[in-house]
mmCIF file as Biopython writes it, N, C-alpha, C and O atoms, coordinates in Angstrom:
data_model
#
loop_
_atom_site.group_PDB
_atom_site.id
_atom_site.type_symbol
_atom_site.label_atom_id
_atom_site.label_alt_id
_atom_site.label_comp_id
_atom_site.label_asym_id
_atom_site.label_entity_id
_atom_site.label_seq_id
_atom_site.pdbx_PDB_ins_code
_atom_site.Cartn_x
_atom_site.Cartn_y
_atom_site.Cartn_z
_atom_site.occupancy
_atom_site.B_iso_or_equiv
_atom_site.auth_seq_id
_atom_site.auth_asym_id
_atom_site.pdbx_PDB_model_num
ATOM 1   N N  . MET A ? 1  ? -85.554  -1.547  14.135 1.0 0.0 1  A 1 
ATOM 2   C CA . MET A ? 1  ? -85.688  -2.675  15.031 1.0 0.0 1  A 1 
ATOM 3   C C  . MET A ? 1  ? -85.609  -3.958  14.206 1.0 0.0 1  A 1 
ATOM 4   O O  . MET A ? 1  ? -86.065  -4.012  13.064 1.0 0.0 1  A 1 
ATOM 5   N N  . ARG A ? 2  ? -85.032  -4.964  14.798 1.0 0.0 2  A 1 
ATOM 6   C CA . ARG A ? 2  ? -84.851  -6.252  14.128 1.0 0.0 2  A 1 
ATOM 7   C C  . ARG A ? 2  ? -86.070  -7.148  14.217 1.0 0.0 2  A 1 
ATOM 8   O O  . ARG A ? 2  ? -85.962  -8.345  13.952 1.0 0.0 2  A 1 
ATOM 9   N N  . LEU A ? 3  ? -87.187  -6.630  14.567 1.0 0.0 3  A 1 
ATOM 10  C CA . LEU A ? 3  ? -88.377  -7.438  14.783 1.0 0.0 3  A 1 
ATOM 11  C C  . LEU A ? 3  ? -88.738  -8.259  13.551 1.0 0.0 3  A 1 
ATOM 12  O O  . LEU A ? 3  ? -88.961  -9.464  13.663 1.0 0.0 3  A 1 
ATOM 13  N N  . ARG A ? 4  ? -88.800  -7.644  12.398 1.0 0.0 4  A 1 
ATOM 14  C CA . ARG A ? 4  ? -89.175  -8.360  11.172 1.0 0.0 4  A 1 
ATOM 15  C C  . ARG A ? 4  ? -88.198  -9.508  10.901 1.0 0.0 4  A 1 
ATOM 16  O O  . ARG A ? 4  ? -88.613  -10.620 10.574 1.0 0.0 4  A 1 
ATOM 17  N N  . PHE A ? 5  ? -86.899  -9.230  11.039 1.0 0.0 5  A 1 
ATOM 18  C CA . PHE A ? 5  ? -85.884  -10.253 10.814 1.0 0.0 5  A 1 
ATOM 19  C C  . PHE A ? 5  ? -86.096  -11.448 11.748 1.0 0.0 5  A 1 
ATOM 20  O O  . PHE A ? 5  ? -86.108  -12.595 11.300 1.0 0.0 5  A 1 
ATOM 21  N N  . LEU A ? 6  ? -86.263  -11.176 13.040 1.0 0.0 6  A 1 
ATOM 22  C CA . LEU A ? 6  ? -86.450  -12.247 14.017 1.0 0.0 6  A 1 
ATOM 23  C C  . LEU A ? 6  ? -87.725  -13.036 13.741 1.0 0.0 6  A 1 
ATOM 24  O O  . LEU A ? 6  ? -87.739  -14.265 13.809 1.0 0.0 6  A 1 
ATOM 25  N N  . ARG A ? 7  ? -88.786  -12.315 13.431 1.0 0.0 7  A 1 
ATOM 26  C CA . ARG A ? 7  ? -90.065  -12.968 13.163 1.0 0.0 7  A 1 
ATOM 27  C C  . ARG A ? 7  ? -89.981  -13.874 11.936 1.0 0.0 7  A 1 
ATOM 28  O O  . ARG A ? 7  ? -90.424  -15.022 11.978 1.0 0.0 7  A 1 
ATOM 29  N N  . LYS A ? 8  ? -89.420  -13.368 10.859 1.0 0.0 8  A 1 
ATOM 30  C CA . LYS A ? 8  ? -89.311  -14.158 9.617  1.0 0.0 8  A 1 
ATOM 31  C C  . LYS A ? 8  ? -88.334  -15.317 9.776  1.0 0.0 8  A 1 
ATOM 32  O O  . LYS A ? 8  ? -88.542  -16.393 9.216  1.0 0.0 8  A 1 
ATOM 33  N N  . GLN A ? 9  ? -87.275  -15.096 10.535 1.0 0.0 9  A 1 
ATOM 34  C CA . GLN A ? 9  ? -86.294  -16.148 10.783 1.0 0.0 9  A 1 
ATOM 35  C C  . GLN A ? 9  ? -86.944  -17.357 11.449 1.0 0.0 9  A 1 
ATOM 36  O O  . GLN A ? 9  ? -86.543  -18.497 11.214 1.0 0.0 9  A 1 
ATOM 37  N N  . ARG A ? 10 ? -87.931  -17.102 12.268 1.0 0.0 10 A 1 
ATOM 38  C CA . ARG A ? 10 ? -88.625  -18.183 12.979 1.0 0.0 10 A 1 
ATOM 39  C C  . ARG A ? 10 ? -89.906  -18.635 12.277 1.0 0.0 10 A 1 
ATOM 40  O O  . ARG A ? 10 ? -90.590  -19.541 12.753 1.0 0.0 10 A 1 
ATOM 41  N N  . GLY A ? 11 ? -90.229  -18.006 11.150 1.0 0.0 11 A 1 
ATOM 42  C CA . GLY A ? 11 ? -91.408  -18.404 10.390 1.0 0.0 11 A 1 
ATOM 43  C C  . GLY A ? 11 ? -92.717  -18.064 11.088 1.0 0.0 11 A 1 
ATOM 44  O O  . GLY A ? 11 ? -93.695  -18.804 10.978 1.0 0.0 11 A 1 
ATOM 45  N N  . ILE A ? 12 ? -92.736  -16.955 11.799 1.0 0.0 12 A 1 
ATOM 46  C CA . ILE A ? 12 ? -93.917  -16.532 12.561 1.0 0.0 12 A 1 
ATOM 47  C C  . ILE A ? 12 ? -94.605  -15.384 11.822 1.0 0.0 12 A 1 
ATOM 48  O O  . ILE A ? 12 ? -93.944  -14.448 11.372 1.0 0.0 12 A 1 
ATOM 49  N N  . SER A ? 13 ? -95.902  -15.456 11.701 1.0 0.0 13 A 1 
ATOM 50  C CA . SER A ? 13 ? -96.654  -14.362 11.075 1.0 0.0 13 A 1 
ATOM 51  C C  . SER A ? 13 ? -96.824  -13.218 12.068 1.0 0.0 13 A 1 
ATOM 52  O O  . SER A ? 13 ? -96.671  -13.396 13.276 1.0 0.0 13 A 1 
ATOM 53  N N  . GLN A ? 14 ? -97.139  -12.054 11.540 1.0 0.0 14 A 1 
ATOM 54  C CA . GLN A ? 14 ? -97.416  -10.907 12.414 1.0 0.0 14 A 1 
ATOM 55  C C  . GLN A ? 14 ? -98.593  -11.221 13.331 1.0 0.0 14 A 1 
ATOM 56  O O  . GLN A ? 14 ? -98.586  -10.857 14.506 1.0 0.0 14 A 1 
ATOM 57  N N  . LEU A ? 15 ? -99.594  -11.892 12.795 1.0 0.0 15 A 1 
ATOM 58  C CA . LEU A ? 15 ? -100.780 -12.214 13.590 1.0 0.0 15 A 1 
ATOM 59  C C  . LEU A ? 15 ? -100.432 -13.157 14.737 1.0 0.0 15 A 1 
ATOM 60  O O  . LEU A ? 15 ? -100.865 -12.935 15.868 1.0 0.0 15 A 1 
ATOM 61  N N  . LYS A ? 16 ? -99.655  -14.210 14.462 1.0 0.0 16 A 1 
ATOM 62  C CA . LYS A ? 16 ? -99.282  -15.141 15.532 1.0 0.0 16 A 1 
ATOM 63  C C  . LYS A ? 16 ? -98.479  -14.429 16.607 1.0 0.0 16 A 1 
ATOM 64  O O  . LYS A ? 16 ? -98.723  -14.624 17.798 1.0 0.0 16 A 1 
ATOM 65  N N  . LEU A ? 17 ? -97.523  -13.605 16.196 1.0 0.0 17 A 1 
ATOM 66  C CA . LEU A ? 17 ? -96.725  -12.867 17.169 1.0 0.0 17 A 1 
ATOM 67  C C  . LEU A ? 17 ? -97.618  -11.965 18.012 1.0 0.0 17 A 1 
ATOM 68  O O  . LEU A ? 17 ? -97.481  -11.911 19.234 1.0 0.0 17 A 1 
ATOM 69  N N  . ALA A ? 18 ? -98.519  -11.270 17.364 1.0 0.0 18 A 1 
ATOM 70  C CA . ALA A ? 18 ? -99.434  -10.376 18.079 1.0 0.0 18 A 1 
ATOM 71  C C  . ALA A ? 18 ? -100.284 -11.160 19.082 1.0 0.0 18 A 1 
ATOM 72  O O  . ALA A ? 18 ? -100.455 -10.729 20.223 1.0 0.0 18 A 1 
ATOM 73  N N  . LEU A ? 19 ? -100.807 -12.288 18.664 1.0 0.0 19 A 1 
ATOM 74  C CA . LEU A ? 19 ? -101.624 -13.104 19.564 1.0 0.0 19 A 1 
ATOM 75  C C  . LEU A ? 19 ? -100.798 -13.637 20.738 1.0 0.0 19 A 1 
ATOM 76  O O  . LEU A ? 19 ? -101.251 -13.616 21.882 1.0 0.0 19 A 1 
ATOM 77  N N  . ASP A ? 20 ? -99.587  -14.112 20.449 1.0 0.0 20 A 1 
ATOM 78  C CA . ASP A ? 20 ? -98.717  -14.647 21.509 1.0 0.0 20 A 1 
ATOM 79  C C  . ASP A ? 20 ? -98.347  -13.585 22.537 1.0 0.0 20 A 1 
ATOM 80  O O  . ASP A ? 20 ? -98.200  -13.885 23.721 1.0 0.0 20 A 1 
ATOM 81  N N  . LEU A ? 21 ? -98.196  -12.338 22.081 1.0 0.0 21 A 1 
ATOM 82  C CA . LEU A ? 21 ? -97.790  -11.257 22.979 1.0 0.0 21 A 1 
ATOM 83  C C  . LEU A ? 21 ? -98.962  -10.426 23.498 1.0 0.0 21 A 1 
ATOM 84  O O  . LEU A ? 21 ? -98.772  -9.454  24.229 1.0 0.0 21 A 1 
ATOM 85  N N  . HIS A ? 22 ? -100.180 -10.823 23.108 1.0 0.0 22 A 1 
ATOM 86  C CA . HIS A ? 22 ? -101.391 -10.090 23.504 1.0 0.0 22 A 1 
ATOM 87  C C  . HIS A ? 22 ? -101.338 -8.644  23.016 1.0 0.0 22 A 1 
ATOM 88  O O  . HIS A ? 22 ? -101.673 -7.706  23.739 1.0 0.0 22 A 1 
ATOM 89  N N  . LEU A ? 23 ? -100.905 -8.498  21.760 1.0 0.0 23 A 1 
ATOM 90  C CA . LEU A ? 23 ? -100.843 -7.195  21.116 1.0 0.0 23 A 1 
ATOM 91  C C  . LEU A ? 23 ? -101.724 -7.204  19.879 1.0 0.0 23 A 1 
ATOM 92  O O  . LEU A ? 23 ? -102.285 -8.235  19.508 1.0 0.0 23 A 1 
ATOM 93  N N  . ASN A ? 24 ? -101.838 -6.064  19.256 1.0 0.0 24 A 1 
ATOM 94  C CA . ASN A ? 24 ? -102.604 -5.911  18.033 1.0 0.0 24 A 1 
ATOM 95  C C  . ASN A ? 24 ? -101.680 -6.146  16.842 1.0 0.0 24 A 1 
ATOM 96  O O  . ASN A ? 24 ? -100.539 -5.686  16.849 1.0 0.0 24 A 1 
ATOM 97  N N  . GLN A ? 25 ? -102.160 -6.857  15.819 1.0 0.0 25 A 1 
ATOM 98  C CA . GLN A ? 25 ? -101.345 -7.117  14.631 1.0 0.0 25 A 1 
ATOM 99  C C  . GLN A ? 25 ? -100.911 -5.816  13.967 1.0 0.0 25 A 1 
ATOM 100 O O  . GLN A ? 25 ? -99.814  -5.732  13.415 1.0 0.0 25 A 1 
ATOM 101 N N  . ASN A ? 26 ? -101.765 -4.812  14.021 1.0 0.0 26 A 1 
ATOM 102 C CA . ASN A ? 26 ? -101.448 -3.498  13.472 1.0 0.0 26 A 1 
ATOM 103 C C  . ASN A ? 26 ? -100.223 -2.897  14.163 1.0 0.0 26 A 1 
ATOM 104 O O  . ASN A ? 26 ? -99.384  -2.271  13.515 1.0 0.0 26 A 1 
ATOM 105 N N  . SER A ? 27 ? -100.126 -3.086  15.461 1.0 0.0 27 A 1 
ATOM 106 C CA . SER A ? 27 ? -98.974  -2.570  16.213 1.0 0.0 27 A 1 
ATOM 107 C C  . SER A ? 27 ? -97.691  -3.247  15.758 1.0 0.0 27 A 1 
ATOM 108 O O  . SER A ? 27 ? -96.670  -2.582  15.582 1.0 0.0 27 A 1 
ATOM 109 N N  . ILE A ? 28 ? -97.729  -4.565  15.566 1.0 0.0 28 A 1 
ATOM 110 C CA . ILE A ? 28 ? -96.553  -5.298  15.092 1.0 0.0 28 A 1 
ATOM 111 C C  . ILE A ? 28 ? -96.109  -4.733  13.738 1.0 0.0 28 A 1 
ATOM 112 O O  . ILE A ? 28 ? -94.924  -4.484  13.516 1.0 0.0 28 A 1 
ATOM 113 N N  . SER A ? 29 ? -97.059  -4.540  12.856 1.0 0.0 29 A 1 
ATOM 114 C CA . SER A ? 29 ? -96.761  -3.989  11.533 1.0 0.0 29 A 1 
ATOM 115 C C  . SER A ? 29 ? -96.121  -2.614  11.639 1.0 0.0 29 A 1 
ATOM 116 O O  . SER A ? 29 ? -95.150  -2.324  10.941 1.0 0.0 29 A 1 
ATOM 117 N N  . ARG A ? 30 ? -96.653  -1.779  12.495 1.0 0.0 30 A 1 
ATOM 118 C CA . ARG A ? 30 ? -96.115  -0.429  12.652 1.0 0.0 30 A 1 
ATOM 119 C C  . ARG A ? 30 ? -94.719  -0.436  13.275 1.0 0.0 30 A 1 
ATOM 120 O O  . ARG A ? 30 ? -93.875  0.383   12.911 1.0 0.0 30 A 1 
ATOM 121 N N  . TYR A ? 31 ? -94.472  -1.358  14.215 1.0 0.0 31 A 1 
ATOM 122 C CA . TYR A ? 31 ? -93.128  -1.477  14.779 1.0 0.0 31 A 1 
ATOM 123 C C  . TYR A ? 31 ? -92.151  -1.883  13.683 1.0 0.0 31 A 1 
ATOM 124 O O  . TYR A ? 31 ? -91.056  -1.329  13.584 1.0 0.0 31 A 1 
ATOM 125 N N  . GLU A ? 32 ? -92.545  -2.842  12.866 1.0 0.0 32 A 1 
ATOM 126 C CA . GLU A ? 32 ? -91.661  -3.329  11.807 1.0 0.0 32 A 1 
ATOM 127 C C  . GLU A ? 32 ? -91.387  -2.274  10.746 1.0 0.0 32 A 1 
ATOM 128 O O  . GLU A ? 32 ? -90.291  -2.230  10.187 1.0 0.0 32 A 1 
ATOM 129 N N  . ASN A ? 33 ? -92.351  -1.440  10.467 1.0 0.0 33 A 1 
ATOM 130 C CA . ASN A ? 33 ? -92.191  -0.411  9.434  1.0 0.0 33 A 1 
ATOM 131 C C  . ASN A ? 33 ? -91.632  0.906   9.963  1.0 0.0 33 A 1 
ATOM 132 O O  . ASN A ? 33 ? -91.444  1.853   9.200  1.0 0.0 33 A 1 
ATOM 133 N N  . GLY A ? 34 ? -91.368  0.968   11.263 1.0 0.0 34 A 1 
ATOM 134 C CA . GLY A ? 34 ? -90.807  2.172   11.851 1.0 0.0 34 A 1 
ATOM 135 C C  . GLY A ? 34 ? -91.813  3.303   12.000 1.0 0.0 34 A 1 
ATOM 136 O O  . GLY A ? 34 ? -91.430  4.453   12.212 1.0 0.0 34 A 1 
ATOM 137 N N  . GLU A ? 35 ? -93.091  2.984   11.889 1.0 0.0 35 A 1 
ATOM 138 C CA . GLU A ? 35 ? -94.135  3.996   12.032 1.0 0.0 35 A 1 
ATOM 139 C C  . GLU A ? 35 ? -94.468  4.264   13.497 1.0 0.0 35 A 1 
ATOM 140 O O  . GLU A ? 35 ? -95.088  5.275   13.829 1.0 0.0 35 A 1 
ATOM 141 N N  . ARG A ? 36 ? -94.053  3.354   14.363 1.0 0.0 36 A 1 
ATOM 142 C CA . ARG A ? 36 ? -94.350  3.457   15.783 1.0 0.0 36 A 1 
ATOM 143 C C  . ARG A ? 36 ? -93.203  2.816   16.556 1.0 0.0 36 A 1 
ATOM 144 O O  . ARG A ? 36 ? -92.582  1.865   16.083 1.0 0.0 36 A 1 
ATOM 145 N N  . GLU A ? 37 ? -92.926  3.339   17.743 1.0 0.0 37 A 1 
ATOM 146 C CA . GLU A ? 37 ? -91.890  2.763   18.603 1.0 0.0 37 A 1 
ATOM 147 C C  . GLU A ? 37 ? -92.543  2.038   19.770 1.0 0.0 37 A 1 
ATOM 148 O O  . GLU A ? 37 ? -93.498  2.526   20.374 1.0 0.0 37 A 1 
ATOM 149 N N  . ALA A ? 38 ? -92.011  0.875   20.067 1.0 0.0 38 A 1 
ATOM 150 C CA . ALA A ? 38 ? -92.535  0.082   21.179 1.0 0.0 38 A 1 
ATOM 151 C C  . ALA A ? 38 ? -92.163  0.735   22.503 1.0 0.0 38 A 1 
ATOM 152 O O  . ALA A ? 38 ? -91.079  1.300   22.648 1.0 0.0 38 A 1 
ATOM 153 N N  . ASP A ? 39 ? -93.072  0.651   23.463 1.0 0.0 39 A 1 
ATOM 154 C CA . ASP A ? 39 ? -92.766  1.164   24.794 1.0 0.0 39 A 1 
ATOM 155 C C  . ASP A ? 39 ? -91.877  0.149   25.528 1.0 0.0 39 A 1 
ATOM 156 O O  . ASP A ? 39 ? -91.615  -0.945  25.028 1.0 0.0 39 A 1 
ATOM 157 N N  . TYR A ? 40 ? -91.428  0.533   26.703 1.0 0.0 40 A 1 
ATOM 158 C CA . TYR A ? 40 ? -90.491  -0.287  27.469 1.0 0.0 40 A 1 
ATOM 159 C C  . TYR A ? 40 ? -91.053  -1.679  27.740 1.0 0.0 40 A 1 
ATOM 160 O O  . TYR A ? 40 ? -90.355  -2.674  27.542 1.0 0.0 40 A 1 
ATOM 161 N N  . ARG A ? 41 ? -92.291  -1.762  28.185 1.0 0.0 41 A 1 
ATOM 162 C CA . ARG A ? 41 ? -92.939  -3.033  28.489 1.0 0.0 41 A 1 
ATOM 163 C C  . ARG A ? 41 ? -92.978  -3.940  27.269 1.0 0.0 41 A 1 
ATOM 164 O O  . ARG A ? 41 ? -92.703  -5.136  27.365 1.0 0.0 41 A 1 
ATOM 165 N N  . THR A ? 42 ? -93.322  -3.363  26.118 1.0 0.0 42 A 1 
ATOM 166 C CA . THR A ? 42 ? -93.426  -4.125  24.887 1.0 0.0 42 A 1 
ATOM 167 C C  . THR A ? 42 ? -92.058  -4.588  24.410 1.0 0.0 42 A 1 
ATOM 168 O O  . THR A ? 42 ? -91.925  -5.703  23.904 1.0 0.0 42 A 1 
ATOM 169 N N  . LEU A ? 43 ? -91.033  -3.744  24.564 1.0 0.0 43 A 1 
ATOM 170 C CA . LEU A ? 43 ? -89.680  -4.148  24.210 1.0 0.0 43 A 1 
ATOM 171 C C  . LEU A ? 43 ? -89.242  -5.371  25.012 1.0 0.0 43 A 1 
ATOM 172 O O  . LEU A ? 43 ? -88.623  -6.290  24.476 1.0 0.0 43 A 1 
ATOM 173 N N  . ILE A ? 44 ? -89.564  -5.368  26.281 1.0 0.0 44 A 1 
ATOM 174 C CA . ILE A ? 44 ? -89.219  -6.502  27.139 1.0 0.0 44 A 1 
ATOM 175 C C  . ILE A ? 44 ? -89.961  -7.755  26.670 1.0 0.0 44 A 1 
ATOM 176 O O  . ILE A ? 44 ? -89.367  -8.829  26.582 1.0 0.0 44 A 1 
ATOM 177 N N  . LEU A ? 45 ? -91.245  -7.623  26.371 1.0 0.0 45 A 1 
ATOM 178 C CA . LEU A ? 45 ? -92.040  -8.760  25.884 1.0 0.0 45 A 1 
ATOM 179 C C  . LEU A ? 45 ? -91.428  -9.358  24.617 1.0 0.0 45 A 1 
ATOM 180 O O  . LEU A ? 45 ? -91.266  -10.573 24.507 1.0 0.0 45 A 1 
ATOM 181 N N  . ILE A ? 46 ? -91.094  -8.497  23.672 1.0 0.0 46 A 1 
ATOM 182 C CA . ILE A ? 46 ? -90.548  -8.960  22.395 1.0 0.0 46 A 1 
ATOM 183 C C  . ILE A ? 46 ? -89.177  -9.602  22.593 1.0 0.0 46 A 1 
ATOM 184 O O  . ILE A ? 46 ? -88.906  -10.672 22.048 1.0 0.0 46 A 1 
ATOM 185 N N  . ALA A ? 47 ? -88.317  -8.955  23.368 1.0 0.0 47 A 1 
ATOM 186 C CA . ALA A ? 47 ? -86.979  -9.497  23.615 1.0 0.0 47 A 1 
ATOM 187 C C  . ALA A ? 47 ? -87.062  -10.857 24.313 1.0 0.0 47 A 1 
ATOM 188 O O  . ALA A ? 47 ? -86.351  -11.789 23.937 1.0 0.0 47 A 1 
ATOM 189 N N  . ASP A ? 48 ? -87.917  -10.973 25.317 1.0 0.0 48 A 1 
ATOM 190 C CA . ASP A ? 48 ? -88.084  -12.248 26.020 1.0 0.0 48 A 1 
ATOM 191 C C  . ASP A ? 48 ? -88.655  -13.325 25.090 1.0 0.0 48 A 1 
ATOM 192 O O  . ASP A ? 48 ? -88.239  -14.482 25.152 1.0 0.0 48 A 1 
ATOM 193 N N  . TYR A ? 49 ? -89.588  -12.952 24.247 1.0 0.0 49 A 1 
ATOM 194 C CA . TYR A ? 49 ? -90.220  -13.890 23.318 1.0 0.0 49 A 1 
ATOM 195 C C  . TYR A ? 49 ? -89.175  -14.518 22.392 1.0 0.0 49 A 1 
ATOM 196 O O  . TYR A ? 49 ? -89.200  -15.725 22.150 1.0 0.0 49 A 1 
ATOM 197 N N  . PHE A ? 50 ? -88.269  -13.703 21.883 1.0 0.0 50 A 1 
ATOM 198 C CA . PHE A ? 50 ? -87.256  -14.193 20.950 1.0 0.0 50 A 1 
ATOM 199 C C  . PHE A ? 50 ? -85.955  -14.603 21.639 1.0 0.0 50 A 1 
ATOM 200 O O  . PHE A ? 50 ? -85.052  -15.132 20.991 1.0 0.0 50 A 1 
ATOM 201 N N  . GLY A ? 51 ? -85.855  -14.364 22.936 1.0 0.0 51 A 1 
ATOM 202 C CA . GLY A ? 51 ? -84.653  -14.746 23.677 1.0 0.0 51 A 1 
ATOM 203 C C  . GLY A ? 51 ? -83.431  -13.939 23.302 1.0 0.0 51 A 1 
ATOM 204 O O  . GLY A ? 51 ? -82.319  -14.463 23.241 1.0 0.0 51 A 1 
ATOM 205 N N  . VAL A ? 52 ? -83.647  -12.651 23.048 1.0 0.0 52 A 1 
ATOM 206 C CA . VAL A ? 52 ? -82.544  -11.754 22.686 1.0 0.0 52 A 1 
ATOM 207 C C  . VAL A ? 52 ? -82.531  -10.563 23.641 1.0 0.0 52 A 1 
ATOM 208 O O  . VAL A ? 52 ? -83.487  -10.326 24.381 1.0 0.0 52 A 1 
ATOM 209 N N  . SER A ? 53 ? -81.442  -9.831  23.606 1.0 0.0 53 A 1 
ATOM 210 C CA . SER A ? 53 ? -81.365  -8.634  24.442 1.0 0.0 53 A 1 
ATOM 211 C C  . SER A ? 53 ? -82.126  -7.481  23.778 1.0 0.0 53 A 1 
ATOM 212 O O  . SER A ? 53 ? -82.347  -7.482  22.567 1.0 0.0 53 A 1 
ATOM 213 N N  . ILE A ? 54 ? -82.511  -6.522  24.578 1.0 0.0 54 A 1 
ATOM 214 C CA . ILE A ? 54 ? -83.165  -5.333  24.046 1.0 0.0 54 A 1 
ATOM 215 C C  . ILE A ? 54 ? -82.191  -4.559  23.169 1.0 0.0 54 A 1 
ATOM 216 O O  . ILE A ? 54 ? -82.593  -3.995  22.152 1.0 0.0 54 A 1 
ATOM 217 N N  . ASP A ? 55 ? -80.932  -4.525  23.542 1.0 0.0 55 A 1 
ATOM 218 C CA . ASP A ? 55 ? -79.929  -3.853  22.712 1.0 0.0 55 A 1 
ATOM 219 C C  . ASP A ? 55 ? -79.849  -4.485  21.323 1.0 0.0 55 A 1 
ATOM 220 O O  . ASP A ? 55 ? -79.720  -3.773  20.327 1.0 0.0 55 A 1 
ATOM 221 N N  . TYR A ? 56 ? -79.924  -5.809  21.249 1.0 0.0 56 A 1 
ATOM 222 C CA . TYR A ? 56 ? -79.916  -6.491  19.947 1.0 0.0 56 A 1 
ATOM 223 C C  . TYR A ? 56 ? -81.178  -6.128  19.163 1.0 0.0 56 A 1 
ATOM 224 O O  . TYR A ? 56 ? -81.117  -5.835  17.969 1.0 0.0 56 A 1 
ATOM 225 N N  . LEU A ? 57 ? -82.294  -6.151  19.836 1.0 0.0 57 A 1 
ATOM 226 C CA . LEU A ? 57 ? -83.568  -5.826  19.201 1.0 0.0 57 A 1 
ATOM 227 C C  . LEU A ? 57 ? -83.547  -4.414  18.619 1.0 0.0 57 A 1 
ATOM 228 O O  . LEU A ? 57 ? -84.094  -4.178  17.541 1.0 0.0 57 A 1 
ATOM 229 N N  . LEU A ? 58 ? -82.925  -3.483  19.322 1.0 0.0 58 A 1 
ATOM 230 C CA . LEU A ? 58 ? -82.861  -2.081  18.881 1.0 0.0 58 A 1 
ATOM 231 C C  . LEU A ? 58 ? -81.648  -1.781  18.010 1.0 0.0 58 A 1 
ATOM 232 O O  . LEU A ? 58 ? -81.379  -0.625  17.683 1.0 0.0 58 A 1 
ATOM 233 N N  . GLU A ? 59 ? -80.909  -2.844  17.631 1.0 0.0 59 A 1 
ATOM 234 C CA . GLU A ? 59 ? -79.744  -2.723  16.747 1.0 0.0 59 A 1 
ATOM 235 C C  . GLU A ? 59 ? -78.599  -1.912  17.355 1.0 0.0 59 A 1 
ATOM 236 O O  . GLU A ? 59 ? -77.841  -1.254  16.641 1.0 0.0 59 A 1 
ATOM 237 N N  . ARG A ? 60 ? -78.487  -1.969  18.690 1.0 0.0 60 A 1 
ATOM 238 C CA . ARG A ? 60 ? -77.366  -1.300  19.359 1.0 0.0 60 A 1 
ATOM 239 C C  . ARG A ? 60 ? -76.157  -2.217  19.433 1.0 0.0 60 A 1 
ATOM 240 O O  . ARG A ? 60 ? -75.045  -1.765  19.707 1.0 0.0 60 A 1 
ATOM 241 N N  . THR A ? 61 ? -76.377  -3.516  19.188 1.0 0.0 61 A 1 
ATOM 242 C CA . THR A ? 61 ? -75.313  -4.511  19.164 1.0 0.0 61 A 1 
ATOM 243 C C  . THR A ? 61 ? -75.702  -5.606  18.186 1.0 0.0 61 A 1 
ATOM 244 O O  . THR A ? 61 ? -76.877  -5.788  17.868 1.0 0.0 61 A 1 
ATOM 245 N N  . ASP A ? 62 ? -74.701  -6.327  17.715 1.0 0.0 62 A 1 
ATOM 246 C CA . ASP A ? 62 ? -74.971  -7.471  16.854 1.0 0.0 62 A 1 
ATOM 247 C C  . ASP A ? 62 ? -74.951  -8.786  17.633 1.0 0.0 62 A 1 
ATOM 248 O O  . ASP A ? 62 ? -75.101  -9.861  17.052 1.0 0.0 62 A 1 
ATOM 249 N N  . ASN A ? 63 ? -74.766  -8.693  18.936 1.0 0.0 63 A 1 
ATOM 250 C CA . ASN A ? 63 ? -74.749  -9.855  19.806 1.0 0.0 63 A 1 
ATOM 251 C C  . ASN A ? 63 ? -76.143  -10.055 20.413 1.0 0.0 63 A 1 
ATOM 252 O O  . ASN A ? 63 ? -76.585  -9.243  21.226 1.0 0.0 63 A 1 
ATOM 253 N N  . PRO A ? 64 ? -76.837  -11.131 20.024 1.0 0.0 64 A 1 
ATOM 254 C CA . PRO A ? 64 ? -78.203  -11.326 20.520 1.0 0.0 64 A 1 
ATOM 255 C C  . PRO A ? 64 ? -78.292  -11.853 21.949 1.0 0.0 64 A 1 
ATOM 256 O O  . PRO A ? 64 ? -79.382  -11.894 22.520 1.0 0.0 64 A 1 
ATOM 257 N N  . ILE A ? 65 ? -77.170  -12.253 22.534 1.0 0.0 65 A 1 
ATOM 258 C CA . ILE A ? 65 ? -77.187  -12.890 23.843 1.0 0.0 65 A 1 
ATOM 259 C C  . ILE A ? 65 ? -77.531  -11.891 24.942 1.0 0.0 65 A 1 
ATOM 260 O O  . ILE A ? 65 ? -76.986  -10.789 25.004 1.0 0.0 65 A 1 
ATOM 261 N N  . MET A ? 66 ? -78.456  -12.313 25.810 1.0 0.0 66 A 1 
ATOM 262 C CA . MET A ? 66 ? -78.846  -11.485 26.950 1.0 0.0 66 A 1 
ATOM 263 C C  . MET A ? 66 ? -77.864  -11.705 28.094 1.0 0.0 66 A 1 
ATOM 264 O O  . MET A ? 66 ? -77.485  -12.842 28.373 1.0 0.0 66 A 1 
ATOM 265 N N  . ASN A ? 67 ? -77.458  -10.653 28.744 1.0 0.0 67 A 1 
ATOM 266 C CA . ASN A ? 67 ? -76.633  -10.745 29.935 1.0 0.0 67 A 1 
ATOM 267 C C  . ASN A ? 67 ? -77.549  -10.759 31.145 1.0 0.0 67 A 1 
ATOM 268 O O  . ASN A ? 67 ? -78.345  -9.840  31.338 1.0 0.0 67 A 1 
ATOM 269 N N  . LYS A ? 68 ? -77.438  -11.792 31.955 1.0 0.0 68 A 1 
ATOM 270 C CA . LYS A ? 68 ? -78.287  -11.885 33.151 1.0 0.0 68 A 1 
ATOM 271 C C  . LYS A ? 68 ? -77.465  -11.801 34.391 1.0 0.0 68 A 1 
ATOM 272 O O  . LYS A ? 68 ? -78.005  -11.860 35.496 1.0 0.0 68 A 1 
#
């Protein structure tokens, strides 16, 4: 998942991201390290937060633009 890349690109700490999304910082760390997979609801939260598509977040495409 591109979570770490997106987070660092915007200069956001794991803690700030976790607080903004009402998640646990430990969960963010585990998503970034591939130790845990985000559920559907969480994927939507993360994609909306960064303004990217879920496919981009999951590295299924290199195009970050969401189709609405």
